[in-house]
C-alpha positions in Angstrom: 77.2 -263.1 -55.4 75.9 -261.6 -52.2 74.0 -263.6 -49.6 70.7 -261.9 -50.5 70.9 -262.5 -54.2 71.3 -265.5 -56.5 70.6 -266.7 -60.0 67.6 -268.6 -58.6 66.2 -265.4 -57.2 65.9 -264.0 -60.7 64.6 -267.3 -62.1 61.8 -267.4 -59.5 60.6 -263.9 -60.2 57.1 -263.3 -61.4 57.0 -263.3 -65.2 55.7 -259.7 -65.2 59.1 -258.7 -63.8 60.6 -259.1 -67.3 57.7 -257.5 -69.2 57.5 -254.0 -68.0 57.8 -250.7 -69.9 58.9 -247.6 -68.1 57.0 -244.9 -69.9 59.0 -242.1 -68.4 62.2 -243.7 -69.6 60.7 -244.3 -73.0 59.7 -240.6 -73.2 63.3 -239.6 -72.6 64.6 -241.4 -75.7 65.5 -238.8 -78.3 63.2 -239.0 -81.3 66.0 -238.9 -83.8 67.9 -242.0 -82.5 69.0 -244.4 -85.3 70.7 -247.1 -83.2 69.9 -248.0 -79.6 71.5 -250.5 -77.2 69.5 -251.7 -74.2 71.5 -253.4 -71.4 69.3 -255.8 -69.6 66.6 -255.8 -72.3 64.5 -258.5 -70.5 61.7 -259.6 -72.9 62.2 -256.6 -75.2 59.1 -254.7 -74.5 60.8 -251.3 -73.9 63.0 -251.8 -77.0 60.0 -252.7 -79.1 58.3 -249.5 -78.0 61.4 -247.5 -78.9 61.4 -249.2 -82.4 57.7 -248.4 -82.8 58.1 -244.7 -81.9 61.4 -243.9 -83.6 62.0 -246.6 -86.2 65.5 -247.2 -84.7 67.6 -250.3 -84.9 67.5 -251.7 -81.3 69.9 -254.2 -80.0 69.7 -255.8 -76.5 72.1 -257.6 -74.1 70.3 -259.9 -71.7 71.7 -262.2 -69.0 68.8 -264.7 -68.9 68.3 -266.9 -72.0 64.6 -267.4 -71.5 63.9 -263.7 -71.5 66.4 -263.1 -74.3 64.6 -265.7 -76.5 61.4 -263.7 -76.2 63.2 -260.5 -76.9 64.7 -261.9 -80.1 61.3 -261.8 -81.6 60.9 -258.1 -80.8 64.3 -256.5 -81.2 66.7 -256.4 -84.2 69.5 -258.2 -82.3 69.9 -259.8 -78.9 73.0 -261.1 -77.2 72.9 -263.4 -74.1 75.7 -262.1 -71.9 76.5 -260.7 -68.5 77.6 -257.1 -69.0 79.8 -257.3 -65.9 81.8 -260.2 -67.3 82.6 -258.9 -70.7 83.8 -255.8 -72.5 80.8 -254.8 -74.6 83.1 -253.3 -77.2 84.2 -256.8 -78.1 80.7 -258.3 -78.4 79.5 -259.2 -81.9 77.1 -256.2 -82.2 76.3 -255.8 -85.9 75.7 -252.0 -85.7 77.5 -249.4 -83.7 78.0 -246.7 -82.4 74.8 -246.1 -80.6 72.8 -242.9 -80.2 71.4 -244.1 -76.9 72.4 -246.8 -74.4 69.8 -247.7 -71.9 70.0 -249.2 -68.4 66.4 -249.6 -67.4 66.3 -250.7 -63.7 69.7 -252.4 -64.2 72.5 -250.4 -62.5 71.2 -251.3 -59.0 71.6 -255.0 -59.9 75.2 -254.7 -60.8 78.1 -255.4 -58.4 80.1 -252.6 -60.1 77.8 -250.1 -61.9 80.7 -247.6 -62.2 82.6 -250.1 -64.4 79.5 -250.7 -66.5 79.1 -247.0 -67.2 82.8 -246.8 -68.2 82.6 -249.8 -70.4 79.8 -248.6 -72.6 81.3 -245.1 -73.3 83.2 -246.3 -76.4 80.0 -247.6 -77.9 78.3 -244.1 -77.9 78.1 -241.9 -81.0 79.5 -238.4 -80.8 76.1 -237.1 -79.7 75.0 -240.3 -77.9 73.5 -240.5 -74.4 73.0 -242.9 -71.6 69.5 -243.3 -70.2 68.8 -245.0 -66.9 66.0 -245.6 -64.4 67.1 -246.2 -60.8 65.0 -246.7 -57.7 65.4 -244.2 -54.8 66.4 -245.7 -51.5 65.5 -242.3 -49.9 61.8 -242.9 -50.6 59.4 -242.4 -47.7 58.5 -246.1 -47.6 62.1 -246.9 -46.8 62.4 -244.2 -44.2 59.2 -245.5 -42.6 60.7 -249.1 -42.5 63.9 -247.8 -40.9 62.0 -245.9 -38.3 60.2 -249.2 -37.5 63.5 -250.9 -37.3 63.1 -252.9 -40.5 65.1 -253.5 -43.7 63.4 -256.4 -45.3 64.2 -257.6 -48.8 61.3 -258.4 -51.1 60.8 -260.1 -54.5 60.5 -256.8 -56.3 60.4 -253.1 -55.5 62.8 -250.7 -53.7 64.3 -253.5 -51.6 64.4 -256.1 -54.3 66.6 -259.0 -53.0 68.5 -258.9 -56.2 69.7 -255.4 -55.7 73.4 -255.0 -55.0 73.5 -251.2 -54.9 71.2 -248.5 -53.4 71.0 -244.9 -54.5 69.6 -241.5 -53.5 69.4 -238.6 -55.8 72.8 -237.3 -54.8 74.5 -240.6 -55.2 73.0 -241.1 -58.6 74.4 -237.8 -59.8 77.7 -238.8 -58.2 77.7 -242.2 -59.9 77.5 -240.6 -63.4 79.7 -237.6 -62.8 82.5 -239.6 -61.2 82.5 -241.8 -64.3 82.8 -239.0 -66.8 79.2 -238.1 -67.6 77.3 -234.9 -67.3 73.7 -235.4 -66.1 71.4 -233.5 -68.5 68.1 -234.5 -67.1 67.0 -236.1 -63.8 63.2 -236.8 -63.6 61.4 -238.3 -60.7 58.7 -240.9 -60.8 56.7 -240.1 -57.6 54.7 -242.3 -55.3 52.9 -241.1 -52.2 49.5 -241.0 -50.5 48.0 -238.8 -47.8 49.6 -240.8 -44.9 53.0 -240.6 -46.6 52.6 -236.9 -47.3 51.9 -236.3 -43.6 55.0 -238.2 -42.6 57.1 -236.3 -45.1 55.8 -233.0 -43.7 56.7 -234.1 -40.2 60.2 -235.2 -41.2 60.7 -232.0 -43.1 60.3 -230.2 -39.8 63.1 -232.5 -38.4 65.2 -231.7 -41.4 64.9 -227.9 -40.7 65.2 -228.2 -36.9 68.4 -230.2 -37.0 69.8 -228.2 -39.9 70.3 -231.1 -42.2 70.4 -228.7 -45.1 68.5 -230.9 -47.6 66.4 -228.3 -49.3 65.0 -231.0 -51.6 63.9 -233.4 -48.9 60.2 -233.3 -49.6 60.6 -233.9 -53.3 63.2 -236.6 -52.8 61.2 -238.5 -50.1 58.3 -238.7 -52.6 60.5 -239.9 -55.5 60.0 -243.6 -56.0 62.4 -243.7 -58.9 64.7 -241.4 -60.9 65.1 -241.4 -64.6 68.4 -240.0 -65.9 69.8 -238.8 -69.2 73.6 -238.3 -69.2 76.3 -237.7 -71.8 80.0 -238.2 -71.7 82.0 -235.0 -71.0 
């Protein structure tokens, strides 16, 4: 593990860390899914919402036994395992293939997210998709910190101390495309305020003046998180 992340860091997180539901991610789940696998299902709240909305069979893989135990009461099947240490094809999943495999705020926590995306491919149905939510390291709050000379890890958020990888919009697309997926949908979850909007406008002027050629800078700087739907090519 890296110096800034340890098992104890996860164990000490506020209980709410394992209880969230990303409604944008939930809304991207196809309504006709029959079987869903959630990697890093935490306490199972997202999977439970998927079950309630679609009636699908939902299985989860979760690293932390305490969270997995709670998820067991909400999902159809939960396996305690580290996705980076196993081949998911060999796990005792009672139903497969899956119409959707979900990485909700998970890929940034992996040492090798590329390998994880490759590993789950054989578990997808012919029309199956991968859904993921990933924080944006290009958000204006990170730029503000860098301008102030800071890069300070926190217990949660964009600089969560348990993050191994950091992504911008371009790098997210690259992550999926370089591992044999086509990105069908890339939705932003924005976060800004009047002060941040003013900063973004000022930095957009720098973007133009120095010909950085990022025509999407203003949108990307306001994007706190990206939600992706991708399918194997």
